[in-house]
C-alpha positions as CSV (number, residue, x, y, z in Angstrom):
1,M,228.7,220.7,238.8
2,C,231.7,221.7,240.9
3,K,234.1,219.0,242.1
4,T,234.2,219.3,245.8
5,S,236.7,216.6,246.8
6,G,239.6,219.0,246.3
7,N,237.9,221.8,248.3
8,I,237.4,220.2,251.7
9,W,238.9,222.6,254.2
10,R,239.7,221.6,257.7
11,L,239.9,224.9,259.4
12,R,241.5,223.6,262.5
13,A,244.5,222.4,260.4
14,K,245.5,226.0,259.8
15,S,246.7,226.5,263.4
16,P,249.0,223.4,263.5
17,T,251.0,224.9,260.6
18,V,251.6,227.9,262.8
19,I,252.6,225.8,265.8
20,R,254.9,223.6,263.7
21,S,256.7,226.7,262.5
22,L,256.9,228.0,266.0
23,L,258.3,224.7,267.3
24,G,261.1,225.1,264.7
25,L,262.0,228.4,266.3
26,I,262.0,227.3,269.9
27,E,262.9,223.6,269.9
28,D,266.4,224.4,271.2
29,T,265.2,226.7,274.0
30,L,262.1,225.2,275.5
31,P,262.1,222.4,278.1
32,R,261.0,219.0,276.8
33,S,257.8,219.2,278.9
34,D,256.7,222.3,277.0
35,M,257.5,220.7,273.7
36,T,255.3,217.7,274.6
37,M,252.5,220.1,275.5
38,A,252.7,221.7,272.1
39,Q,252.6,218.3,270.4
40,I,249.4,217.5,272.4
41,Y,248.0,220.7,271.0
42,L,248.8,219.6,267.5
43,E,247.2,216.2,267.9
44,Q,244.0,217.7,269.1
45,L,243.8,220.2,266.3
46,N,244.4,217.4,263.8
47,H,241.4,215.5,264.9
48,P,238.6,217.3,263.1
49,A,235.0,216.6,264.1
50,Y,233.7,217.4,260.7
51,E,234.4,217.9,257.0
52,S,233.1,221.0,255.1
53,H,232.2,220.9,251.5
54,M,232.6,224.3,249.9
55,P,232.0,226.2,253.1
56,I,232.1,229.8,254.1
57,H,234.7,230.0,256.9
58,L,236.0,232.8,258.9
59,L,239.7,231.8,259.0
60,P,241.7,232.1,262.2
61,D,244.4,234.7,261.9
62,S,248.0,233.6,261.9
63,R,249.2,233.8,265.5
64,R,252.9,233.2,264.7
65,A,254.0,236.8,265.5
66,F,251.9,236.9,268.6
67,L,253.3,233.6,270.0
68,R,256.8,234.7,269.2
69,R,256.3,237.9,271.2
70,T,254.7,235.9,274.0
71,L,257.7,233.6,274.3
72,I,260.2,236.4,274.1
73,A,258.3,238.2,276.9
74,G,258.9,235.1,279.0
75,A,255.3,234.0,279.3
76,G,256.2,230.6,278.0
77,L,254.3,228.3,275.7
78,A,252.2,227.0,278.5
79,L,250.7,230.4,279.2
80,A,249.8,231.4,275.6
81,P,246.0,231.7,275.8
82,Q,245.5,230.2,272.3
83,L,247.4,227.1,273.3
84,S,245.7,226.6,276.6
85,A,242.3,227.0,275.0
86,A,243.1,224.7,272.1
87,M,244.4,222.0,274.5
88,R,241.0,221.6,276.1
89,R,239.2,218.5,274.9
90,T,236.8,219.0,272.0
91,D,233.3,217.7,272.2
92,A,232.6,216.4,268.7
93,N,228.8,216.8,269.3
94,S,228.9,220.3,270.7
95,W,228.0,223.3,268.5
96,A,227.4,227.1,269.0
97,L,224.5,228.5,267.1
98,L,224.2,232.3,266.7
99,A,222.0,234.6,264.6
100,D,221.4,238.3,264.0
101,T,224.6,239.7,265.4
102,H,224.0,243.0,263.6
103,I,227.5,244.4,264.0
104,S,228.2,248.0,263.1
105,A,231.5,249.4,262.0
106,D,231.4,251.5,265.1
107,P,231.9,249.2,268.2
108,A,230.0,251.7,270.3
109,A,226.9,251.8,268.1
110,V,223.6,251.4,269.9
111,K,220.2,250.1,268.7
112,S,217.2,249.4,270.8
113,K,219.3,250.2,273.9
114,V,221.8,247.5,273.0
115,V,225.5,247.9,272.2
116,M,225.6,245.1,269.6
117,A,229.4,244.7,269.8
118,D,229.2,244.2,273.5
119,H,226.7,241.4,273.1
120,L,228.8,239.6,270.5
121,K,231.9,240.1,272.6
122,A,230.2,238.4,275.5
123,A,229.0,235.5,273.4
124,A,232.4,235.0,271.9
125,R,234.1,235.1,275.3
126,E,231.7,232.5,276.7
127,I,232.1,230.2,273.7
128,A,235.9,230.4,273.8
129,G,235.8,229.7,277.6
130,L,233.6,226.6,277.5
131,P,235.2,223.7,279.6
132,R,235.1,221.5,276.5
133,R,235.5,223.2,273.1
134,T,232.7,223.1,270.7
135,S,233.3,221.5,267.3
136,G,232.3,224.7,265.5
137,V,230.3,227.9,265.4
138,F,227.4,228.8,263.0
139,V,226.3,232.4,262.5
140,V,222.9,232.2,260.8
141,G,222.7,235.5,258.9
142,D,222.3,239.2,259.5
143,C,226.0,239.4,260.4
144,A,225.9,243.2,259.6
145,L,223.8,245.9,261.3
146,S,222.5,247.7,258.3
147,S,223.5,247.2,254.6
148,G,226.6,245.0,254.9
149,E,229.3,247.6,254.7
150,L,232.9,246.6,254.6
151,G,233.5,248.1,258.0
152,E,230.8,246.1,259.5
153,Y,232.4,242.8,258.5
154,E,235.8,244.0,259.5
155,Q,234.5,244.8,263.0
156,L,232.8,241.3,263.0
157,T,236.1,239.6,262.5
158,R,237.7,241.5,265.3
159,L,234.9,240.7,267.7
160,L,235.1,237.0,266.9
161,D,238.8,236.9,267.6
162,P,238.5,235.0,270.9
163,V,236.7,232.2,269.0
164,R,239.2,232.3,266.1
165,D,242.1,232.3,268.4
166,C,240.9,228.9,269.8
167,G,241.1,227.5,266.3
168,L,237.4,227.0,266.1
169,P,235.8,227.0,262.6
170,I,233.1,229.7,262.1
171,H,230.5,229.1,259.4
172,L,228.6,232.2,258.2
173,A,225.3,232.5,256.4
174,L,223.8,235.6,254.8
175,G,220.6,237.5,255.8
176,N,218.8,240.5,254.4
177,H,221.1,243.0,256.1
178,D,224.1,241.5,254.5
179,Q,225.8,242.4,251.2
180,R,227.3,239.4,249.3
181,D,230.2,241.2,247.6
182,N,231.4,243.0,250.7
183,F,231.0,239.9,252.8
184,R,233.2,238.0,250.5
185,A,235.8,240.8,250.2
186,V,236.4,240.8,253.9
187,L,235.6,237.2,255.1
188,D,236.5,234.9,252.2
189,A,240.3,234.7,252.5
190,N,240.5,232.0,249.9
191,P,237.8,232.9,247.3
192,I,236.2,229.9,245.6
193,T,235.5,230.5,241.9
194,C,233.6,227.2,241.5
195,R,230.6,227.0,243.9
196,P,227.9,224.3,244.2
197,V,225.3,227.0,243.4
198,A,226.5,230.0,241.4
199,D,226.8,233.3,243.4
200,K,225.3,231.6,246.6
201,Q,226.8,230.9,250.0
202,V,225.8,227.2,250.5
203,A,227.6,224.6,252.5
204,L,227.3,221.0,253.6
205,V,229.1,220.6,256.9
206,Q,229.4,216.9,257.8
207,S,229.8,216.0,261.5
208,Q,229.8,212.7,263.3
209,L,226.0,212.6,264.0
210,V,224.5,215.4,261.8
211,N,224.8,216.9,258.3
212,W,224.5,220.6,258.6
213,F,223.1,222.3,255.4
214,M,223.6,226.1,255.3
215,L,221.5,227.8,252.6
216,D,221.6,231.4,251.3
217,S,218.3,233.2,251.7
218,L,219.6,236.7,250.9
219,E,217.5,237.9,247.9
220,K,218.2,241.7,248.1
221,T,220.0,243.7,250.8
222,L,217.6,245.6,253.1
223,Q,214.6,243.8,251.6
224,T,212.9,242.0,254.4
225,P,211.7,238.8,252.8
226,G,214.2,236.2,251.4
227,S,214.2,233.4,248.9
228,I,216.2,230.2,248.2
229,G,215.6,230.0,244.5
230,A,215.4,227.1,242.0
231,D,219.1,226.4,241.7
232,Q,219.6,226.1,245.5
233,L,216.5,224.0,245.9
234,K,217.8,221.6,243.2
235,W,221.2,221.4,244.9
236,L,219.6,220.7,248.3
237,A,217.4,217.9,246.9
238,E,220.3,216.3,245.1
239,T,222.7,216.6,248.1
240,L,220.1,215.3,250.5
241,D,219.5,212.3,248.3
242,A,223.2,211.6,248.2
243,N,223.4,211.8,252.0
244,R,220.4,209.8,253.2
245,K,221.9,207.8,256.1
246,K,222.7,210.7,258.5
247,P,220.2,213.1,260.1
248,A,220.2,216.5,258.3
249,V,219.6,219.9,259.8
250,L,219.0,223.1,257.8
251,L,220.4,226.5,258.7
252,I,218.7,229.4,256.9
253,H,218.4,233.0,258.0
254,H,214.8,233.5,257.0
255,N,211.8,232.0,258.9
256,P,209.2,229.9,257.2
257,G,206.4,232.0,255.6
258,E,205.3,234.9,257.7
259,D,205.6,235.3,261.5
260,K,203.7,238.1,263.1
261,K,203.8,240.2,260.0
262,I,207.6,239.6,259.6
263,A,208.0,238.5,256.0
264,G,210.1,235.4,255.8
265,L,211.1,232.9,253.1
266,K,209.0,233.5,250.0
267,D,209.5,230.0,248.6
268,S,208.9,228.2,252.0
269,A,206.3,225.9,250.4
270,A,208.8,224.8,247.7
271,L,211.4,224.1,250.4
272,L,209.0,222.2,252.6
273,E,208.0,220.0,249.6
274,I,211.6,218.9,249.4
275,I,212.4,218.4,253.1
276,R,209.2,217.0,254.6
277,P,209.2,213.8,252.6
278,R,213.0,213.3,253.1
279,R,212.7,212.0,256.6
280,Q,216.4,212.3,257.3
281,V,215.8,216.1,257.5
282,K,215.0,216.7,261.2
283,A,215.0,220.4,261.8
284,W,215.1,223.9,260.2
285,F,217.0,226.5,262.3
286,F,216.5,230.2,261.4
287,G,216.8,233.7,262.8
288,H,215.4,236.9,261.3
289,T,212.4,237.4,263.7
290,H,214.6,238.0,266.8
291,N,212.6,235.6,268.8
292,W,213.6,232.4,270.7
293,K,210.9,229.8,269.9
294,V,210.8,226.1,269.2
295,S,207.9,224.3,267.5
296,Q,207.2,221.2,265.4
297,D,205.1,220.9,262.3
298,E,202.7,218.2,261.3
299,S,205.4,216.1,259.6
300,G,207.5,216.1,262.8
301,L,210.0,218.6,261.5
302,H,211.4,220.8,264.2
303,L,211.3,224.6,263.6
304,V,213.8,226.4,265.7
305,N,213.8,230.2,265.8
306,L,217.2,231.2,267.2
307,P,217.4,234.2,269.5
308,P,219.3,237.3,268.3
309,V,222.7,237.9,269.7
310,A,222.0,241.6,269.3
311,Y,218.7,243.3,270.1
312,V,215.2,241.9,270.5
313,F,212.0,243.2,268.9
314,R,209.9,242.6,272.0
315,E,210.9,243.8,275.4
316,G,211.6,241.1,277.8
317,D,212.7,238.5,275.2
318,P,216.1,237.0,275.6
319,S,219.1,237.8,273.4
320,G,221.9,235.3,273.3
321,W,223.0,232.1,271.6
322,I,222.3,228.4,271.6
323,H,224.6,225.7,272.8
324,A,223.6,222.6,270.8
325,T,224.6,219.1,271.6
326,T,223.8,216.4,269.1
327,R,223.1,212.8,269.8
328,H,221.9,209.8,267.6
329,D,218.2,210.4,268.2
330,G,218.0,214.1,268.7
331,M,219.6,217.3,269.9
332,K,219.7,219.2,273.2
333,L,219.4,223.0,272.9
334,E,220.5,225.3,275.8
335,L,219.8,229.0,275.7
336,R,222.8,231.1,276.8
337,S,221.4,234.5,277.4
338,I,223.7,237.5,277.2
339,N,222.1,238.6,280.5
340,P,222.7,235.6,282.8
341,A,220.0,237.0,285.1
342,H,217.3,236.6,282.4
343,R,214.6,234.1,283.4
344,A,215.2,232.0,280.3
345,H,219.0,231.7,280.7
346,G,220.0,228.1,280.8
347,Q,216.6,226.9,279.5
348,I,217.0,223.5,277.8
349,V,214.8,222.2,275.0
350,D,215.2,218.6,274.0
351,L,214.5,217.7,270.3
352,K,213.7,214.2,269.4
353,W,214.2,213.3,265.8
354,R,211.2,212.2,263.8
355,P,211.4,208.6,262.6
356,R,212.6,207.8,259.1
357,E,209.3,206.1,258.2
């Protein structure tokens, strides 16, 4: 068993280090008002909404060189876009949920009449520009377009720069179009040699009102169905039992069973045997089918099929992302369509948590 206490990363704390160094460079040249503003930025970044146990983060780039150039150019600290974005209030209960970004190494690549890079760029721009910053971003698998090539993940990081520049943590899961080694080579800036489940990308992200469990359903790249496996199921059961008091939500790329002949999670039954009787588990979020749909099973568990950021399988369905707002007794989901003229844009679904008993 890995010891996780020494491996809790607060991604937002990376940016204050950069700003502190910057303050050391400019403290004799900036007016006190600008220094005060920078300190406010630091205080907000050092108030994390969550703790992440052994997570998969897309780390923000160091902005030191950029900020120095900005100051030299005379734009001033107040005009640096990263600072103005970071100084907005953070909503501790607000989260951005994305799935099926399907990014190609070529930013102009088209599939199903969609330029995938343009769709993710639009989503990232909207998330970065929200009036109140989200606490974090989840990407629920199929980050890559085809077989998880290095260039696909390199392009993904570039497209997510607006979100990274705000200092927001991005948690990434794997789907059947991803490739584990290439994913880690590009995205895991601080490789973890000791993981809760060997060779799997699992995480418990603890927020104020919800525990987010990210599981790895990638069985084989370019093989449509997925699986969790016995080791992950064991870890999930044990970790749920150790965290009974707070509502839990699962984030897994694959859908339960089979949906319209789209093969999903092969061990769905074994997973449901674990989460249905553990009443703190309230919802299972997934992608894979490229379909926006919300349902509830007989146990009261919410099943949320996230829309694809990239292309849809059925003409007329929305592509986009979900703005989720948690509360003590449930969660509000708002569909943010890439096409704001889509009839489903702004649709709100309210989830009420099933009772514990």
